[in-house]
TORKOL-4160 file (C-alpha; in steps of 0.2 Angstrom, whole numbers, padded with zeros to 4 digits, m for minus):
258
<pt num="1" X="0000" Y="0000" Z="0000"/>
<pt num="2" X="0006" Y="0017" Z="m0005"/>
<pt num="3" X="0004" Y="0028" Z="0011"/>
<pt num="4" X="0004" Y="0044" Z="0001"/>
<pt num="5" X="0016" Y="0053" Z="0011"/>
<pt num="6" X="0032" Y="0053" Z="0001"/>
<pt num="7" X="0041" Y="0069" Z="0001"/>
<pt num="8" X="0032" Y="0075" Z="0017"/>
<pt num="9" X="0043" Y="0081" Z="0031"/>
<pt num="10" X="0043" Y="0072" Z="0048"/>
<pt num="11" X="0050" Y="0076" Z="0065"/>
<pt num="12" X="0053" Y="0060" Z="0076"/>
<pt num="13" X="0058" Y="0062" Z="0094"/>
<pt num="14" X="0068" Y="0049" Z="0104"/>
<pt num="15" X="0073" Y="0041" Z="0088"/>
<pt num="16" X="0091" Y="0035" Z="0091"/>
<pt num="17" X="0084" Y="0018" Z="0096"/>
<pt num="18" X="0069" Y="0007" Z="0100"/>
<pt num="19" X="0052" Y="0012" Z="0095"/>
<pt num="20" X="0056" Y="0030" Z="0090"/>
<pt num="21" X="0069" Y="0023" Z="0078"/>
<pt num="22" X="0057" Y="0010" Z="0072"/>
<pt num="23" X="0044" Y="0024" Z="0068"/>
<pt num="24" X="0058" Y="0034" Z="0059"/>
<pt num="25" X="0063" Y="0019" Z="0049"/>
<pt num="26" X="0045" Y="0016" Z="0043"/>
<pt num="27" X="0043" Y="0034" Z="0038"/>
<pt num="28" X="0059" Y="0035" Z="0028"/>
<pt num="29" X="0055" Y="0019" Z="0019"/>
<pt num="30" X="0039" Y="0028" Z="0013"/>
<pt num="31" X="0050" Y="0042" Z="0006"/>
<pt num="32" X="0047" Y="0054" Z="0020"/>
<pt num="33" X="0061" Y="0067" Z="0024"/>
<pt num="34" X="0064" Y="0063" Z="0042"/>
<pt num="35" X="0072" Y="0073" Z="0056"/>
<pt num="36" X="0077" Y="0062" Z="0070"/>
<pt num="37" X="0080" Y="0069" Z="0087"/>
<pt num="38" X="0088" Y="0062" Z="0103"/>
<pt num="39" X="0099" Y="0068" Z="0117"/>
<pt num="40" X="0115" Y="0059" Z="0113"/>
<pt num="41" X="0124" Y="0063" Z="0097"/>
<pt num="42" X="0134" Y="0046" Z="0095"/>
<pt num="43" X="0119" Y="0035" Z="0094"/>
<pt num="44" X="0109" Y="0048" Z="0085"/>
<pt num="45" X="0122" Y="0048" Z="0071"/>
<pt num="46" X="0123" Y="0029" Z="0070"/>
<pt num="47" X="0104" Y="0029" Z="0068"/>
<pt num="48" X="0105" Y="0042" Z="0054"/>
<pt num="49" X="0118" Y="0031" Z="0045"/>
<pt num="50" X="0106" Y="0016" Z="0047"/>
<pt num="51" X="0091" Y="0025" Z="0040"/>
<pt num="52" X="0101" Y="0032" Z="0026"/>
<pt num="53" X="0105" Y="0014" Z="0020"/>
<pt num="54" X="0086" Y="0013" Z="0016"/>
<pt num="55" X="0089" Y="0025" Z="0001"/>
<pt num="56" X="0072" Y="0031" Z="0002"/>
<pt num="57" X="0067" Y="0047" Z="0011"/>
<pt num="58" X="0081" Y="0059" Z="0017"/>
<pt num="59" X="0087" Y="0059" Z="0035"/>
<pt num="60" X="0094" Y="0073" Z="0046"/>
<pt num="61" X="0097" Y="0074" Z="0064"/>
<pt num="62" X="0097" Y="0086" Z="0079"/>
<pt num="63" X="0105" Y="0081" Z="0096"/>
<pt num="64" X="0094" Y="0090" Z="0108"/>
<pt num="65" X="0083" Y="0086" Z="0124"/>
<pt num="66" X="0065" Y="0089" Z="0119"/>
<pt num="67" X="0060" Y="0089" Z="0137"/>
<pt num="68" X="0068" Y="0106" Z="0139"/>
<pt num="69" X="0063" Y="0123" Z="0132"/>
<pt num="70" X="0081" Y="0125" Z="0125"/>
<pt num="71" X="0081" Y="0109" Z="0117"/>
<pt num="72" X="0065" Y="0112" Z="0108"/>
<pt num="73" X="0070" Y="0129" Z="0103"/>
<pt num="74" X="0086" Y="0122" Z="0095"/>
<pt num="75" X="0076" Y="0109" Z="0085"/>
<pt num="76" X="0063" Y="0121" Z="0079"/>
<pt num="77" X="0075" Y="0134" Z="0074"/>
<pt num="78" X="0082" Y="0122" Z="0062"/>
<pt num="79" X="0066" Y="0113" Z="0057"/>
<pt num="80" X="0051" Y="0125" Z="0060"/>
<pt num="81" X="0039" Y="0117" Z="0048"/>
<pt num="82" X="0035" Y="0098" Z="0047"/>
<pt num="83" X="0020" Y="0089" Z="0041"/>
<pt num="84" X="0021" Y="0074" Z="0053"/>
<pt num="85" X="0026" Y="0075" Z="0071"/>
<pt num="86" X="0030" Y="0060" Z="0082"/>
<pt num="87" X="0033" Y="0064" Z="0100"/>
<pt num="88" X="0042" Y="0052" Z="0111"/>
<pt num="89" X="0051" Y="0053" Z="0128"/>
<pt num="90" X="0057" Y="0040" Z="0140"/>
<pt num="91" X="0045" Y="0037" Z="0155"/>
<pt num="92" X="0050" Y="0042" Z="0173"/>
<pt num="93" X="0056" Y="0029" Z="0185"/>
<pt num="94" X="0044" Y="0018" Z="0195"/>
<pt num="95" X="0042" Y="0020" Z="0213"/>
<pt num="96" X="0031" Y="0023" Z="0228"/>
<pt num="97" X="0021" Y="0039" Z="0227"/>
<pt num="98" X="0025" Y="0042" Z="0246"/>
<pt num="99" X="0043" Y="0045" Z="0241"/>
<pt num="100" X="0040" Y="0057" Z="0227"/>
<pt num="101" X="0042" Y="0076" Z="0229"/>
<pt num="102" X="0036" Y="0091" Z="0219"/>
<pt num="103" X="0051" Y="0091" Z="0208"/>
<pt num="104" X="0048" Y="0072" Z="0203"/>
<pt num="105" X="0031" Y="0077" Z="0197"/>
<pt num="106" X="0037" Y="0092" Z="0188"/>
<pt num="107" X="0050" Y="0082" Z="0179"/>
<pt num="108" X="0038" Y="0069" Z="0174"/>
<pt num="109" X="0025" Y="0082" Z="0167"/>
<pt num="110" X="0039" Y="0091" Z="0158"/>
<pt num="111" X="0044" Y="0076" Z="0149"/>
<pt num="112" X="0028" Y="0066" Z="0146"/>
<pt num="113" X="0015" Y="0080" Z="0145"/>
<pt num="114" X="0021" Y="0097" Z="0142"/>
<pt num="115" X="0035" Y="0094" Z="0130"/>
<pt num="116" X="0023" Y="0085" Z="0117"/>
<pt num="117" X="0011" Y="0099" Z="0120"/>
<pt num="118" X="0024" Y="0113" Z="0116"/>
<pt num="119" X="0029" Y="0104" Z="0100"/>
<pt num="120" X="0011" Y="0102" Z="0095"/>
<pt num="121" X="0009" Y="0121" Z="0099"/>
<pt num="122" X="0024" Y="0125" Z="0088"/>
<pt num="123" X="0018" Y="0115" Z="0073"/>
<pt num="124" X="0000" Y="0112" Z="0072"/>
<pt num="125" X="m0006" Y="0129" Z="0066"/>
<pt num="126" X="0005" Y="0128" Z="0050"/>
<pt num="127" X="m0001" Y="0110" Z="0047"/>
<pt num="128" X="m0019" Y="0116" Z="0047"/>
<pt num="129" X="m0015" Y="0131" Z="0036"/>
<pt num="130" X="m0007" Y="0118" Z="0023"/>
<pt num="131" X="m0022" Y="0107" Z="0025"/>
<pt num="132" X="m0012" Y="0091" Z="0030"/>
<pt num="133" X="m0004" Y="0086" Z="0046"/>
<pt num="134" X="m0002" Y="0070" Z="0057"/>
<pt num="135" X="0003" Y="0070" Z="0075"/>
<pt num="136" X="0007" Y="0054" Z="0084"/>
<pt num="137" X="0011" Y="0054" Z="0103"/>
<pt num="138" X="0020" Y="0038" Z="0109"/>
<pt num="139" X="0013" Y="0036" Z="0126"/>
<pt num="140" X="0011" Y="0019" Z="0136"/>
<pt num="141" X="m0002" Y="0005" Z="0138"/>
<pt num="142" X="m0002" Y="0010" Z="0156"/>
<pt num="143" X="m0013" Y="0025" Z="0151"/>
<pt num="144" X="m0027" Y="0012" Z="0149"/>
<pt num="145" X="m0021" Y="m0001" Z="0162"/>
<pt num="146" X="m0012" Y="0010" Z="0175"/>
<pt num="147" X="0002" Y="0001" Z="0186"/>
<pt num="148" X="0004" Y="0007" Z="0204"/>
<pt num="149" X="0023" Y="0009" Z="0203"/>
<pt num="150" X="0021" Y="0019" Z="0187"/>
<pt num="151" X="0011" Y="0033" Z="0195"/>
<pt num="152" X="0022" Y="0047" Z="0188"/>
<pt num="153" X="0020" Y="0041" Z="0171"/>
<pt num="154" X="0002" Y="0037" Z="0173"/>
<pt num="155" X="m0002" Y="0054" Z="0179"/>
<pt num="156" X="0008" Y="0064" Z="0166"/>
<pt num="157" X="0003" Y="0053" Z="0151"/>
<pt num="158" X="m0015" Y="0054" Z="0156"/>
<pt num="159" X="m0014" Y="0073" Z="0156"/>
<pt num="160" X="m0007" Y="0072" Z="0138"/>
<pt num="161" X="m0021" Y="0060" Z="0133"/>
<pt num="162" X="m0035" Y="0072" Z="0140"/>
<pt num="163" X="m0027" Y="0087" Z="0131"/>
<pt num="164" X="m0026" Y="0078" Z="0114"/>
<pt num="165" X="m0044" Y="0072" Z="0116"/>
<pt num="166" X="m0050" Y="0090" Z="0116"/>
<pt num="167" X="m0038" Y="0098" Z="0103"/>
<pt num="168" X="m0040" Y="0084" Z="0090"/>
<pt num="169" X="m0059" Y="0089" Z="0088"/>
<pt num="170" X="m0054" Y="0106" Z="0082"/>
<pt num="171" X="m0040" Y="0101" Z="0070"/>
<pt num="172" X="m0047" Y="0087" Z="0060"/>
<pt num="173" X="m0058" Y="0098" Z="0049"/>
<pt num="174" X="m0042" Y="0106" Z="0043"/>
<pt num="175" X="m0034" Y="0089" Z="0038"/>
<pt num="176" X="m0024" Y="0087" Z="0054"/>
<pt num="177" X="m0026" Y="0072" Z="0065"/>
<pt num="178" X="m0019" Y="0069" Z="0082"/>
<pt num="179" X="m0018" Y="0051" Z="0090"/>
<pt num="180" X="m0009" Y="0042" Z="0104"/>
<pt num="181" X="0000" Y="0026" Z="0101"/>
<pt num="182" X="0001" Y="0015" Z="0117"/>
<pt num="183" X="0014" Y="0002" Z="0117"/>
<pt num="184" X="0014" Y="m0014" Z="0128"/>
<pt num="185" X="0029" Y="m0025" Z="0129"/>
<pt num="186" X="0040" Y="m0023" Z="0114"/>
<pt num="187" X="0056" Y="m0032" Z="0111"/>
<pt num="188" X="0067" Y="m0017" Z="0114"/>
<pt num="189" X="0084" Y="m0013" Z="0122"/>
<pt num="190" X="0075" Y="m0004" Z="0136"/>
<pt num="191" X="0064" Y="m0019" Z="0140"/>
<pt num="192" X="0079" Y="m0030" Z="0140"/>
<pt num="193" X="0087" Y="m0018" Z="0153"/>
<pt num="194" X="0071" Y="m0019" Z="0163"/>
<pt num="195" X="0071" Y="m0038" Z="0163"/>
<pt num="196" X="0089" Y="m0037" Z="0169"/>
<pt num="197" X="0085" Y="m0026" Z="0183"/>
<pt num="198" X="0071" Y="m0037" Z="0189"/>
<pt num="199" X="0082" Y="m0052" Z="0188"/>
<pt num="200" X="0094" Y="m0044" Z="0199"/>
<pt num="201" X="0081" Y="m0039" Z="0212"/>
<pt num="202" X="0074" Y="m0057" Z="0212"/>
<pt num="203" X="0090" Y="m0067" Z="0211"/>
<pt num="204" X="0086" Y="m0075" Z="0194"/>
<pt num="205" X="0092" Y="m0073" Z="0176"/>
<pt num="206" X="0085" Y="m0060" Z="0163"/>
<pt num="207" X="0081" Y="m0075" Z="0152"/>
<pt num="208" X="0070" Y="m0082" Z="0165"/>
<pt num="209" X="0061" Y="m0066" Z="0168"/>
<pt num="210" X="0058" Y="m0064" Z="0149"/>
<pt num="211" X="0052" Y="m0082" Z="0148"/>
<pt num="212" X="0040" Y="m0079" Z="0163"/>
<pt num="213" X="0033" Y="m0063" Z="0155"/>
<pt num="214" X="0030" Y="m0071" Z="0138"/>
<pt num="215" X="0022" Y="m0086" Z="0146"/>
<pt num="216" X="0009" Y="m0075" Z="0154"/>
<pt num="217" X="0006" Y="m0065" Z="0138"/>
<pt num="218" X="m0009" Y="m0069" Z="0127"/>
<pt num="219" X="0001" Y="m0068" Z="0111"/>
<pt num="220" X="0015" Y="m0079" Z="0119"/>
<pt num="221" X="0028" Y="m0067" Z="0112"/>
<pt num="222" X="0034" Y="m0049" Z="0113"/>
<pt num="223" X="0029" Y="m0036" Z="0100"/>
<pt num="224" X="0042" Y="m0031" Z="0087"/>
<pt num="225" X="0049" Y="m0014" Z="0084"/>
<pt num="226" X="0044" Y="m0015" Z="0065"/>
<pt num="227" X="0026" Y="m0019" Z="0070"/>
<pt num="228" X="0025" Y="m0003" Z="0080"/>
<pt num="229" X="0034" Y="0007" Z="0067"/>
<pt num="230" X="0023" Y="0002" Z="0053"/>
<pt num="231" X="0007" Y="0006" Z="0063"/>
<pt num="232" X="0014" Y="0023" Z="0067"/>
<pt num="233" X="0017" Y="0026" Z="0048"/>
<pt num="234" X="0000" Y="0021" Z="0044"/>
<pt num="235" X="m0007" Y="0033" Z="0057"/>
<pt num="236" X="0003" Y="0046" Z="0047"/>
<pt num="237" X="m0003" Y="0041" Z="0030"/>
<pt num="238" X="m0016" Y="0049" Z="0019"/>
<pt num="239" X="m0027" Y="0034" Z="0022"/>
<pt num="240" X="m0029" Y="0038" Z="0041"/>
<pt num="241" X="m0038" Y="0055" Z="0040"/>
<pt num="242" X="m0053" Y="0048" Z="0049"/>
<pt num="243" X="m0044" Y="0041" Z="0063"/>
<pt num="244" X="m0043" Y="0055" Z="0076"/>
<pt num="245" X="m0042" Y="0058" Z="0094"/>
<pt num="246" X="m0039" Y="0040" Z="0097"/>
<pt num="247" X="m0028" Y="0029" Z="0109"/>
<pt num="248" X="m0022" Y="0015" Z="0098"/>
<pt num="249" X="m0017" Y="0001" Z="0110"/>
<pt num="250" X="m0003" Y="m0011" Z="0104"/>
<pt num="251" X="m0001" Y="m0024" Z="0117"/>
<pt num="252" X="m0005" Y="m0041" Z="0109"/>
<pt num="253" X="m0022" Y="m0042" Z="0119"/>
<pt num="254" X="m0015" Y="m0040" Z="0136"/>
<pt num="255" X="m0027" Y="m0026" Z="0141"/>
<pt num="256" X="m0042" Y="m0035" Z="0150"/>
<pt num="257" X="m0055" Y="m0025" Z="0142"/>
<pt num="258" X="m0063" Y="m0021" Z="0125"/>
């Protein structure tokens, strides 16, 4: 299927690895001119070289922290106009809410709620003026199935979800859709690190933790980055203009609802 977005320009955040890189890869493969953003220059350059091998859309990169005003200003000074925006930032650490102080909450809000909103604010009006735009926020399956230990993430990402639900109703008439993409357990380096940390706490092996997680999963496997990236690309396509203000859950059926 031709997604109809060749030659569009996209900004993909958190794109040096994992799900952000997968989204960038899928978009580049469709002929999109993609700007990838992450905090660390080395991995970002490596990701850009990997994407350039696809020989489809062009790739450029900006090393910046999107969770800060300075980082966003740097990105937007170089790339003020985009047709596609994919927001993505790592979640705050787990813990007990009794131990969190105001600064912990503000840091979570800056990364997982306010940074995406600021990027949307900086780009959405120009998208509407041109009559086309796609905004996809990578959030978390915990928005639908909150976990107690992830309270910082639950709160901040749910705030973004509520904001998007309101804004998306006013942008779609101008050809701009805004959706959230909610990953469950995907086979990424970050998940492997989480398995290793859990194994250390429990005195077992990372392989054993991984196997136990898969055994409890309805799909009996983890999701792949390519699956996630292709779904993101579809939401950015011309065919997805009637999908708007939605929370697209990708968890292989783990969510115990419908």
